[in-house]
C-alpha positions in Angstrom: 0.0 0.0 0.0 1.5 3.3 -1.0 0.1 6.8 0.0 1.0 10.3 -1.0 0.1 13.6 0.7 -0.4 16.4 -1.8 -0.4 19.8 -0.3 -1.6 22.4 -2.8 0.1 25.8 -2.2 0.3 28.1 -5.2 1.9 31.5 -5.0 -0.8 33.7 -6.4 -3.3 34.2 -3.5 -5.2 37.4 -4.0 -7.3 38.3 -1.0 -4.4 37.6 1.5 -1.1 38.1 -0.3 1.4 35.2 0.3 -1.3 33.5 2.3 0.2 30.0 2.1 3.4 30.9 3.9 2.2 33.8 6.1 3.2 33.4 9.7 0.3 31.8 11.7 1.1 32.3 15.4 4.8 32.6 14.5 5.2 29.7 12.0 4.3 29.6 8.3 0.8 28.3 8.1 1.9 25.7 5.5 4.1 24.1 8.1 1.2 23.0 10.3 -0.2 20.9 7.5 3.2 19.4 6.7 3.7 18.5 10.3 0.3 16.8 10.6 0.9 14.8 7.4 4.4 13.8 8.5 3.3 12.9 12.1 0.4 10.8 10.9 2.8 8.1 9.7 0.4 7.4 6.8 2.4 8.6 3.8 5.3 7.3 1.8 5.7 10.9 0.4 4.6 14.3 1.7 4.9 16.7 -1.1 3.9 20.3 -1.9 2.6 21.3 -5.3 3.6 24.9 -6.0 4.6 27.2 -8.7 6.5 29.5 -6.3 10.2 29.1 -5.4 9.8 30.7 -2.0 7.0 28.4 -1.0 9.0 25.4 -2.3 12.0 26.5 -0.1 9.8 26.8 3.0 8.1 23.5 2.3 11.5 21.7 2.1 12.6 23.5 5.2 9.7 22.0 7.2 10.2 18.5 5.8 8.1 18.2 2.6 9.2 17.2 -0.8 8.9 19.4 -3.9 9.9 17.0 -6.7 8.6 19.2 -9.5 7.0 22.6 -9.9 3.4 23.1 -10.8 2.6 24.2 -14.3 1.2 27.6 -15.0 -2.0 26.1 -16.3 -2.8 24.5 -12.9 -1.7 27.6 -10.9 -4.1 30.1 -12.2 -7.4 31.2 -10.6 -9.5 28.8 -12.7 -7.6 25.5 -12.0 -9.5 23.1 -9.7 -8.2 21.0 -6.9 -8.9 17.9 -9.1 -6.7 19.4 -11.9 -3.8 19.8 -9.4 -4.2 16.2 -8.1 -4.3 14.8 -11.5 -1.2 16.8 -12.6 0.8 15.5 -9.5 -0.2 11.9 -10.1 0.8 12.2 -13.8 4.1 13.8 -12.9 4.9 11.1 -10.4 4.0 8.5 -13.0 6.7 9.9 -15.3 9.1 9.3 -12.5 8.0 5.7 -12.2 6.0 6.2 -9.0 2.3 5.3 -8.5 0.1 5.4 -5.4 -2.9 3.5 -4.2 -4.2 6.4 -2.0 -3.7 10.1 -2.0 -4.6 12.8 0.4 -5.0 16.4 -0.9 -4.5 18.9 1.9 -5.1 22.6 1.8 -2.1 24.6 3.1 -4.2 27.1 5.1 -5.8 24.4 7.3 -3.7 24.5 10.5 -6.3 22.7 12.5 -5.6 19.4 10.7 -4.1 16.8 13.0 -2.3 13.5 12.5 -5.2 11.9 14.5 -7.8 13.3 12.1 -5.9 12.1 9.1 -5.6 8.6 10.6 -9.4 8.6 11.4 -10.2 9.5 7.8 -7.9 6.9 6.3 -9.4 4.2 8.6 -12.9 5.2 7.4 -11.7 5.1 3.7 -10.4 1.6 4.1 -13.0 0.1 6.4 -16.1 1.6 4.8 -14.9 1.3 1.2 -15.5 4.9 0.3 -14.0 6.6 -2.7 -13.2 9.8 -0.7 -13.4 10.8 2.9 -13.2 14.4 4.1 -14.0 16.5 7.3 -17.4 18.1 7.6 -19.0 20.5 10.0 -22.6 20.8 11.1 -24.3 24.1 10.2 -25.0 26.0 13.3 -28.6 26.8 12.2 -31.1 24.6 10.3 -30.6 25.3 6.6 -34.3 24.4 6.0 -35.2 27.7 7.6 -32.8 29.8 5.6 -34.1 33.1 4.3 -33.4 35.1 1.1 -32.9 38.8 1.4 -33.8 41.1 -1.5 -33.9 44.9 -1.0 -34.4 44.2 2.7 -37.4 42.0 2.1 -37.1 38.5 3.5 -38.4 35.3 1.9 -38.2 31.7 3.0 -36.1 29.4 0.8 -38.3 26.6 2.0 -41.5 28.0 3.3 -42.9 24.6 4.2 -40.5 24.6 7.2 -41.4 28.1 8.5 -43.2 26.8 11.5 -41.2 23.7 12.1 -39.2 23.6 15.4 -35.5 23.7 14.9 -34.9 20.5 16.9 -37.3 18.6 14.6 -35.3 19.4 11.4 -32.6 17.1 10.1 -29.0 18.4 10.7 -27.1 19.5 7.6 -23.3 19.6 7.2 -20.8 21.4 5.0 -17.3 20.7 3.7 -14.7 21.9 6.3 -12.2 22.8 3.6 -9.3 20.9 5.1 -8.4 17.7 3.1 -9.7 14.9 0.9 -8.4 11.4 1.4 -9.1 9.4 -1.7 -8.6 6.1 -3.6 -6.5 7.0 -6.6 -8.2 4.5 -9.0 -11.6 5.9 -8.1 -10.4 9.4 -8.7 -8.9 8.6 -12.0 -12.1 6.8 -13.1 -14.3 9.9 -12.9 -12.0 12.8 -12.0 -14.2 13.8 -9.1 -13.2 14.5 -5.5 -16.7 13.9 -4.2 -18.7 11.0 -5.5 -21.9 9.2 -4.6 -19.6 7.0 -2.5 -17.9 9.6 -0.3 -17.8 9.7 3.5 -17.6 12.5 6.0 -15.8 12.8 9.3 -17.7 15.2 11.6 -15.5 17.8 13.4 -16.6 20.6 15.7 -17.1 24.2 14.8 -13.9 25.0 16.7 -11.8 22.6 14.8 -11.7 24.5 11.5 -12.1 28.0 10.1 -12.2 29.1 6.5 -9.6 31.9 6.0 -10.5 34.4 3.3 -9.7 37.7 4.8 -7.9 39.4 7.7 -10.7 38.9 10.2 -10.9 35.2 9.3 -7.1 35.0 10.0 -7.5 36.6 13.4 -10.4 34.3 14.4 -8.5 31.2 13.2 -5.5 32.2 15.4 -7.8 32.7 18.3 -9.6 29.4 17.9 -6.3 27.6 17.5 -4.9 29.1 20.7 -8.1 28.0 22.6 -7.7 24.4 21.2 -3.9 24.3 21.8 -3.2 26.3 25.0 0.0 24.4 26.0 1.5 24.7 22.5 1.2 28.4 22.8 2.6 28.7 26.3 -0.8 29.4 27.8 -2.5 27.9 30.9 -5.2 25.3 29.9 -8.7 26.6 30.1 
């Protein structure tokens, strides 16, 4: 059994410049993901896919491989995660290396842990899924979502307007951290999420989507609350 961790870290982030290597509580945010993948003990190779020499240097500094640079076509604003995974697998194939399983990790997901990766891999194997990834429960029932147009509100699903929240089925969303997948299944349909995908439920505190400066500050705050000893704080 051969596994590869593919960390996608292009250089052209727009909303937060140099986002993938910006210091997160004193360490490049990319380093947290490299550490988690390495400490999990699951991977034959932990690699970073990047088009940026500075990112490549930092990735190697923290223990990842950068065996080849990402092509411009898969480093623009329109390339998908699936495009990047496919390119990496094809590039490795030219080097005579193939893998049975791959885990695509996003570089700005510092909450990912070795334990969570191990749990996802166990689920992938034991349940026979094509892909497994972390999900979070919506904090409010999506069945009672509203649409706002010119300050006028409308129900998306008016049939649930009078339904008690506790009587509605919980809904979940992608936590935006990683996708652990079977390479053959991915190659067959080029899809990260299929009808045979599984989710690992994580708490609202265990992830945060970072798109702007406020997100960054909130993510650091949540990380410190979850990891007080790591940051020299007294446990809560």
